[in-house]
N, C-alpha and C positions, 0 to 999 in steps of 0.2 A: 723703391730705393733710389731716390734722386742722386745722380752722380754730379758732383760739383766740378771736379777736374780729374782728368785721366791722361796719362802719357806712358809711352813705352820706349825704352832705349835698348841698345844691343851691346853687350860686351862679348866680343869675339875672342875667345881664349881657347887655344887647342891644348890637349893634354900632353903635348910633346915638350912643353916648357917654353915655347916661343912667347914673346911679350903679348899681352892682351891689347886688343885694339877696340876703342870705344866708337860706336856709331850712334851719336846722340841726335835725337829728334829736336828740332828747334821750335816746335809749337805743340800745343795740346791736341789731343785727338778730338775731333768733332763728335758731338753726341750722335749715337746711332743705336739701333736695336741690337746690332752685333756686339757692341761694347757692353750693353746692359746684360745680354745673355752671357757673355764671357765672365763678367764680374759676378753674376748670380751663380754660375757654375764654379767659379773660383771659391766663393764663399762656402758653397756646399761642400766642396772638397776639403777646404780648410777646417770647417767645423767638424767634419767626420774624422779628421786625423787624430790618432791617439799619440800620446807622448808629447803633448804640448806643455809648455811652462808659462808661468805668469810672473810679471815683474814690473819694474819701474826704471826711470832714467837714472843713470849716474849723473852727478853734478857735471854741468857743462865744462869741458876742458879741451885741450888740444887733442887728447886721445879719444874723447867722446864729444865731438862737435855737433852731432845731428840734432839734439834737442834745441840747441841755440838757433840753428837754421830753421827748424820747424816753428819755433816761437816767432822768429822774424817774419816768416811767411804769414802766420796767423794774425800778427799785428799789422800787416799790410806793407812791411818794408821789403818784401821779396815776393815776386809772383810764383805761381806753382811750377812753371817751366824752369825758372831759375833754381828753385828749391830742388827739383828732381835732378837738374844738371850737376849741381855741386855735390849732391848726395851720391849720384852714380859715379862721379869721378873719384870720390872717396872710397866707394865700394871697389872700383877697379884697382885702386892702389892696394887695398887690403887683400884683394884677390891675388895680386902679383906677389905680395909679401908672403902670403900663406901657401901659395901654389897648391891649393886644395880643391879648386873648382874649375870646371871646364867652361865657365861662362854661361851665357844664355841671354834671353830677353828679360829685362828688368822692368816690371810694371809698378807704377805709382798711381794710386787712385784715392781720391778724397771723396767720400760719399756719406750720405745721411741715411740712417735707418731708424724710423720712428723719430724721436727727438734727439737722437745721439749722432754725433759726427765721428767718423772713423777715417783713419789713413791706413791703407794696406800696401805693403811692399812685398813683392814676390819675385823670385827668380824662376822663370818659366823655360821649359824646353819643348821641343817638337818630337813627334813620333811619325815614323814613315808608315803610310798605309796605301790603300787603293780606293778609287772611287769610280762610279759608273756615270759617264757623261749623258747629256740629253740625247746624243746619237747612239747610246747604248754601247759605247766603247769603254773599256777598262783602262784607267790611266793612273799613274802614281799620284799620291796626294799626301801633303804634309799638314798636320794639325797640331795645335797646342795640346799637350798631354797634361791636363789639369789633374788627372788621377795620380800622376807621379810628382806630387808637390813635396819637395824636401826642404826648401829654404824659403820661409815666408814669415812675416810678422804683421800683427794688426794692432794699431794704437787707438785706444778709446780717447779721442781728443777731448770730448766733453768732460769725462771723468778727470783727465789730467788737469784741465783748466779749473774745474770746480771743486775737486776733492784733493786737497794738498796732502792729506794723510794716507791716501790710497797707495798700496804697493802692488796693485794688480791691474793697472790700466794698459799694460802691454802684454800681449800673448805672442808666443813664437814657437815654431816647430823645433823640437830638440833633434829630431831626425834620426834616421837609422844608418846614415853614412859615416858614422864616427863622431865622437865628441868634438874633435877639433874643427870639423866642418861647421857644425851648428854654432860653435863658440865664435868663429870668425864673423859669422853673420850677426850674431848677437852683439858682438863688439861694434860692428858697423852701425847698428841701431843705437848703441850706447846704453844697453839694458842690463840690469842686474836682477837676478831672481829674487822675488819678494814673497811669493806664496808657493808652498809645496802642495800642488793640486792633489796628488795621490794621498799624501799624508793628511791633508785637511779632510778629504773625502772619507778616509778610514776613521778619523776622529768623529766625524759626523755620524757614521754608521754605528760606531761604538756608543755614542750618545743615544742614538735611537734604540739600540738593543737594550741599554740600561733603562731607558724610558718605558719600553714595552714591559720589561721585567718589573719595574717599580709600580706600574699600573695594574699588574696582574691581569692582563687582558685575555679574554677567551681566544682560542686558536684562530677562529675565523676572523675576528676583529684584528688580531695581530697580522694575519696574512693580508688583509685589505690595506692596512696602514703601510705595510712593507711595500706593497704594489704601488700605493700612492707616492711614496718617497722615491722609488726607483723610476716610476714613470715621469715624475716631475723633474728629477735630476737629469734623466735621459733627454727629455724635451729641451731643457735649458742647454745641455751640451750640444744638441743638434743645431741650435741657432747661435751657438757661440756665446751664450750669456751665462753669468754666474747664478748660483742658487741663492735666493734670498731666504734667510732663516725664518723671518717673520711670515713671509708668504707660505713657506713650506709648513710652518706650524698651523696656519689657518687651514691648509688643505688636509692635513693629517687628522684634525679634529675640529669640525665646523662648529660643534656645540661649545667647545672650549678652545677657541682659536689661539690662545696664548700659552696653552699648557706645555707643549713641547718646547717652545721658545723659552719659557720661564725655567724649565728643567735644565736647558743648556746653560742659562745664565747662573742659576743657583748652584750648579755643580762645577762651574768654572772650567769648562773644557778648553777655553782659550781660542774659541772659534771667532772669526770675523763675521760681521753681519751678513756679508756676501762672500761665498767661496766658490771657486771653479769646480765643476763636476768632472771627476776623472772617470772616463767610461770603462776602462779596464777594471778599476777597483769596483765599480758598480756591478759589472757583469759577474765578478767573483762573489758579490754579496747575494745575488739572486739564489744560487744553489751551491751546495757543496757536493762534489761528485768525485768518484774514483772507480777505477776498474783494474783488476789484476787477477790472473790465474782463475778465471771463471767466476770471480766475485765482482759484482757491480753494485755500488752504493750511490744513491743520490737523494738529497733531502734539502728542503728549504731552510735557509739560514736561521729563521726565527725559532725553529724547533730545537736548536742547540741550547742546552741548559734546561729544557722542559721535558720533551719526549725523548730527547737524545742527550746522553751524557758522554763526555770525552775525558778519558784518563790519559793525560799526556805521557806520564812516566811509563805506564804499562802499554801504551799504544793501542788502546781498546776503545770501542764504542759500546755503550749500553743503550739498547733501543726499547722503549716502552710503547705499549699500545700498538702492537703489530697489526697490519691490515688483516681483515677476516679471511680473505682469500689465501693469503700467505700462511696464516695459522692453520687453516684446513689442510693445506698441502703438507705442512710439516707434521701434523697429527697423523695423516694417512701414511706418510713415509715411515714414521716411527712404528 
C-alpha cells in the first residue's frame, strides 16, 4: 500500500466551550514503517465499522469548498500540505460553530491500493494505558485508539475522476455519537448520501432469494450459493470495496456465470452494477433466530418459503421435514 502523502494536525478543543486552538504541522510526515502500520490499522478499523454511508460531493460552493481544494491539489495547483492546512482550518471553524466535538488529531493520507488512489481523513483520539520499559518498570503510556474511530471518511479518488456518474465514491462513518456529530463531519467533506447501503443490500438479498426460488434449486445447492454470496459480500466489506454484481454472478454459478446477473437485470430491481455491502444486513440474512419462554428457533434464511412457511397475520410458522432426532423425541413424548 504505497503512501503518497501523509500529515497530522491537532485541533485542541476542550469540552468546556473554550475556543479551539489549531496546532498545524508545516510539512508532511516522512515515510516510515510506523506510518505504514498506523494506516494499515486505521484501514482495518475503518473497514470493520458498521453504520457507514456512501455518497458523492455536493457541487463546489462556499458552503462545500473541499472538493475544489482537492481538485486543485490533484491538478498540481496546491501541494498536499497546503490542502491539509486549508481543510483543517475549515474543520476547526465547523467544529467551533457546531460545538459538538472535543477536537483531536486530524489525519490526512493519500495512498494507493492496487490501481486505486484514496484519500482518507480521520479524527483520531488517544487512550491512556501502561507499558513495561526495557528496565522492566511500569510506566504510563498513551497510544492512538484506532478501535474508537467515530469520525472518518475515505474518498476513492480514482472513481471520482474517472466515473462521473458514480454516487458512491465517498464513504464515511455515520457514527453512534448522534446524528448531528456525523453530519458536521459530512458537511466538512461536502458529501451527500447517494447510495443506501443497507437498502441496496436488502434488495440484492431479495433478488437472490427470488433467483433461488425461480431456479427451483435443491436444498444443498441453495445453501452453497447462499454461503458463496455471504462470503463474497463479507470479504468485500472487510477490505472496504463494493460488491460487483457481474463478479458475484460468476461466483454463484460458474457453469452459467451470467444467470444471476441476467435475473437482476430482467426483473429490474434497480440495483447499481456495484453496491456497498452492509455487514449488519448480511448477518441477519445468514439465519433467522428467536428465543422466548423455553422456545428456541433458528433456521437458514433460504428455507423460508420451502421447508418453513410464515403466516404473518396469524404469527405462526409451519415447519416441514422435521429432523429425525426431533421427530423421535416427539413420538416418545406422545
